[in-house]
C-alpha atoms as one frame of an Amber mdcrd trajectory, in Angstrom:
protein
  -0.048   0.003   0.017   1.397   3.482  -0.980   1.746   5.676   2.112   2.795
   9.456   2.367   5.654   9.957   4.461   6.878  13.503   5.623  10.537  13.471
   6.273  11.857  16.309   8.690  15.747  16.362   8.082  15.832  14.766   4.614
  19.126  15.908   3.937  20.444  14.257   6.938  21.853  10.814   7.143  18.910
   8.903   8.549  16.444  11.158   6.825  18.097  10.633   3.340  18.257   6.881
   3.950  14.525   6.604   4.743  13.689   8.664   1.902  15.663   6.436  -0.454
  14.028   3.329   0.951  10.428   4.896   0.874  10.890   5.733  -2.828  12.113
   2.383  -3.653   8.994   0.931  -2.159   6.829   3.411  -4.144   5.790   5.543
  -1.284   4.985   9.364  -1.639   7.755  11.254   0.196   7.594  14.905   1.219
  10.534  16.857   2.768  10.268  20.111   4.985  13.128  22.392   4.129  13.964
  25.808   5.167  15.782  26.482   1.953  14.213  24.184  -0.887  16.452  25.851
  -3.505  19.475  24.610  -1.705  18.189  20.993  -1.057  19.804  18.549  -3.422
  17.120  15.755  -3.135  15.688  13.158  -5.320  13.302  14.802  -7.841  10.552
  12.457  -6.876  10.371  14.077  -3.402   7.742  16.799  -2.856   9.554  19.802
  -1.051   7.570  21.988   1.413   9.199  25.036   2.530   9.160  25.442   6.366
  11.161  25.276   9.481  11.191  22.429  12.102  11.077  24.881  14.823   7.908
  26.507  13.524   4.952  24.424  14.757   2.636  25.894  11.971   5.142  24.930
   9.205   5.311  21.374  10.429   1.659  21.041  10.889   0.929  22.332   7.328
   3.554  19.972   5.742   1.952  17.053   7.726  -1.540  17.400   6.574  -2.588
  14.245   4.729   0.558  12.211   5.869   0.548   8.745   7.246   3.890   8.894
   8.854   6.330  11.514   9.920  10.024  10.713  10.183  11.708  13.375  12.416
  15.387  13.102  11.577  16.391  16.808  12.260  19.044  17.635  14.708  20.719
  21.021  15.519  24.041  20.872  13.670  27.346  20.573  15.646  25.507  19.897
  18.828  24.697  23.658  19.220  21.845  24.635  21.431  20.872  21.018  22.100
  19.189  21.803  25.369  16.997  24.449  23.818  16.227  23.021  20.489  15.824
  19.162  20.449  12.607  18.745  22.516  10.660  21.713  20.897  11.635  20.261
  17.416  10.491  16.844  18.326   7.336  18.111  19.920   6.425  20.106  16.891
   6.496  16.856  14.888   4.706  14.833  17.541   1.834  17.506  17.654   1.678
  17.616  13.828   1.440  13.716  13.799  -1.321  13.860  16.302  -3.302  16.441
  14.455  -2.736  14.556  11.013  -3.545  11.147  12.503  -0.022  10.039  11.443
   2.533   8.041  13.372   5.898   9.773  14.304   8.907   7.775  13.507  11.873
   8.764  15.592  15.401   7.616  15.300  17.175   7.147  18.566  20.473   6.055
  19.957  21.993   4.755  23.176  22.846   8.132  24.941  19.725   7.515  27.021
  21.114   4.666  28.712  23.698   4.550  31.436  26.207   1.750  32.349  23.711
   0.292  34.658  22.081  -1.322  31.377  25.258  -2.462  29.858  26.362  -4.720
  28.253  22.960  -5.678  26.752  20.255  -2.831  26.422  16.765  -4.311  26.338
  13.884  -2.620  24.722  12.160  -1.899  28.041  15.379  -0.911  29.789  15.239
   1.955  32.380  16.918   5.198  31.095  19.483   6.416  33.547  21.802   8.578
  31.373  25.056   9.836  32.838  25.667  12.648  30.172  23.931  15.883  29.610
  23.147  14.782  26.050  21.608  11.555  27.315  19.476  13.580  29.740  18.250
  15.760  26.694  17.372  12.719  24.734  15.584  11.061  27.600  13.481  14.181
  28.301  12.554  14.636  24.545  11.530  10.895  24.099   9.428  11.127  27.280
   7.864  14.253  25.952   6.796  12.853  22.571   5.610   9.560  24.103   3.276
  11.545  26.451   1.995  13.811  23.565  -0.803  11.787  22.528   0.461  10.906
  19.177   1.303   7.348  17.872   5.073   7.181  18.183   7.757   4.632  17.163
  11.211   5.120  18.478  13.991   3.009  16.976  17.231   2.990  19.096  20.489
   2.034  17.500  24.294   2.138  17.908  26.670   4.138  15.924  25.475   5.107
  12.441  27.622   4.624   9.427  27.107   4.688   5.647  27.626   6.772   2.590
  24.851   9.101   3.803  26.445   9.844   7.238  29.580  11.832   6.674  29.187
  13.431  10.301  29.402   9.940  11.781  32.352   8.668  13.734  33.291   6.589
  10.738  33.685   9.264   8.198  35.090  11.886  10.706  37.496   9.674  12.627
  38.124   6.529  10.955  38.515   7.628   7.453  38.025  10.990   5.649  35.923
  11.517   2.647  37.745  11.920  -0.775  41.063  10.382  -0.008  42.497   6.868
   0.409  43.549   6.649   4.178  47.190   5.970   5.127  45.859   4.940   8.515
  42.606   4.139  10.235  41.971   5.777  13.556  39.944   3.692  16.156  38.383
   5.737  19.046  37.904   2.835  21.517  39.902   0.232  23.357  40.872  -3.100
  21.543  38.640  -5.264  23.726  35.242  -3.771  23.998  32.335  -4.910  21.828
  30.453  -2.156  19.996  27.147  -1.846  18.052  26.960  -0.185  14.674  23.957
   0.669  12.402  24.402   0.650   8.704  21.999   3.378   7.573  20.436   1.437
   4.551  19.548  -1.373   6.847  18.138   0.935   9.529  15.967   2.654   6.917
  14.662  -0.695   5.827  13.749  -1.567   9.321  11.547   1.656   9.432   9.937
   0.604   6.078   9.068  -2.769   7.464   7.727  -1.231  10.596   5.331   0.986
   8.458   3.962  -2.227   6.956   3.154  -3.427  10.449   1.127  -0.263  11.636
  -1.814  -2.300  12.418   0.290  -4.446  14.814   2.102  -1.677  16.615   0.968
  -0.289  19.943   0.388   3.361  20.053   3.865   3.855  21.550   6.713   1.475
  20.481  10.108   1.681  22.042  12.311  -0.650  20.001  15.954  -1.451  19.440
  17.777  -1.960  16.212  20.620  -4.428  17.006  22.580  -3.737  13.873  26.049
  -5.049  13.673  27.635  -5.953  17.152  31.251  -6.545  16.656  33.218  -8.186
  19.495  35.661  -6.534  19.663  34.382  -3.404  18.061  37.748  -2.695  16.560
  36.955  -5.422  13.911  35.205  -2.485  12.162  38.664  -0.825  11.830  40.222
  -4.016  10.725  37.626  -4.495   7.903  38.107  -0.654   6.855  41.909  -1.214
   6.845  41.645  -4.293   4.634  39.270  -2.659   2.277  41.769   0.253   1.871
  44.662  -2.064   1.414  46.261  -1.202   4.790  48.060  -3.617   7.120  46.584
  -3.938  10.540  49.454  -2.044  12.179  48.099   1.016  10.366  45.113   1.055
  12.877  45.984   3.847  15.258  44.457   4.880  18.628  42.266   8.132  18.335
  44.103  11.030  19.949  41.564  11.804  22.763  44.317  13.869  24.371  43.998
  16.417  21.552  40.133  16.576  22.158  40.679  17.158  25.858  43.014  20.019
  25.094  40.486  21.561  22.626  37.477  20.976  24.865  37.676  24.406  26.808
  37.478  26.249  23.604  35.341  23.935  21.125  31.928  23.029  22.278  31.788
  19.861  20.007  35.069  18.564  21.749  33.276  18.854  25.126  30.376  16.798
  23.745  32.697  14.172  22.330  34.421  13.718  25.616  31.005  13.401  27.384
  30.308  10.401  25.206  33.789   8.805  25.421  32.703   6.103  27.841  30.759
   4.354  25.133  33.702   3.368  23.297  35.432   1.791  26.360  32.642  -0.692
  27.324  30.611  -3.354  25.730  27.379  -1.883  24.274  24.670  -4.186  22.519
  21.141  -3.746  21.715  18.360  -6.412  22.133  15.937  -6.362  19.452  13.370
  -8.938  20.422  10.291  -6.764  20.111  11.459  -5.243  16.736  11.796  -8.827
  15.179   8.513  -9.876  16.678   7.091  -7.161  14.533   9.114  -7.288  11.319
  10.766 -10.751  11.381  14.589 -11.021  10.957  16.207  -7.651  11.124  17.660
  -6.519   7.693  21.269  -6.751   7.894  23.859  -6.212   5.023  27.147  -8.230
   5.483  29.515  -6.047   7.323  32.351  -6.344   4.843  30.004  -5.354   2.065
  28.587  -2.425   4.160  32.006  -1.050   5.035  33.368  -1.443   1.323  30.254
   0.278   0.015  30.649   3.107   2.482  34.274   3.737   1.800  33.973   3.303
  -1.947  31.275   5.817  -2.306  33.243   8.159   0.089  36.271   7.995  -2.310
  38.424   6.217   0.239  39.391   3.091  -1.759  42.567   2.855  -3.952  40.420
   1.330  -6.721  38.206   4.210  -6.936  34.881   5.349  -5.855  33.194   8.776
  -5.677  32.173  11.157  -2.820  29.395  13.680  -3.246  28.979  16.735  -1.026
  25.274  16.324  -1.972  25.136  13.382   0.502  25.429  15.207   3.889  23.929
  13.613   7.105  23.604  13.712  10.640  25.693  12.758  13.654  22.801  11.121
  15.396  21.823  12.980  18.420
């Protein structure tokens, strides 16, 4: 059945991936954009001018929509405490008014070490960071809004459409073949990764199960759990033709030095703990709804990502028209 999906944040990583997956299924896709003339989106997408911070704009764009995917985030972590919840609530109230379901991408910031190493879908949220507290408050607000809401938590995003991710900001740089691969964690801890095309496909399958979902669904996307997590760096190094000795530790000391002057560095330090402990997500409820979770082979996912980023010696291209989110 063809559905109408409004995407808020369609030029972001998760938003663009969801748009691609929806178009491939024949759904009608709208995008809310502050500057439509600057949005490099698929021509099949209907663009509505508006601002995610303006409730009237969001409500107008949502008229007639069956689903609203809210993938917008303040860039560079700026003004998180002031913007994240109002933006999400605008989407939630628009969904309620339109009779649509709100689809909300999530991460693991909400959860503290008391829920590690395996985060269950009904796990208490006891964040230990300011960002985690903001995420928790935002999710609580949208779940209490009266709208139908599906939240899908995941580990670290990566993919061609996520140039603001750890993968494409730390491990490899777009547009050039790496001479080394940086790994931000220790060499023993397991880590969960979410390949964006798989993540978007999970949302598409959830859309098909609307009649089976509860009004509020809090779900987990397991993605690729690698134990140890540094296996991702080893796969990336192999794809780039590098020896394993070319995998280097990320210089957290430099982040600490810059933190007093650079807000982003302070935010990165706050989330450092996630790279030095096992973090895995249990997806029991998700798979009860959609069946086996979509999961591209990890080697293929990494090679596709690096190739299209222009990071492989045998070619590949990177387009600045594929910007994305550092999921917040």
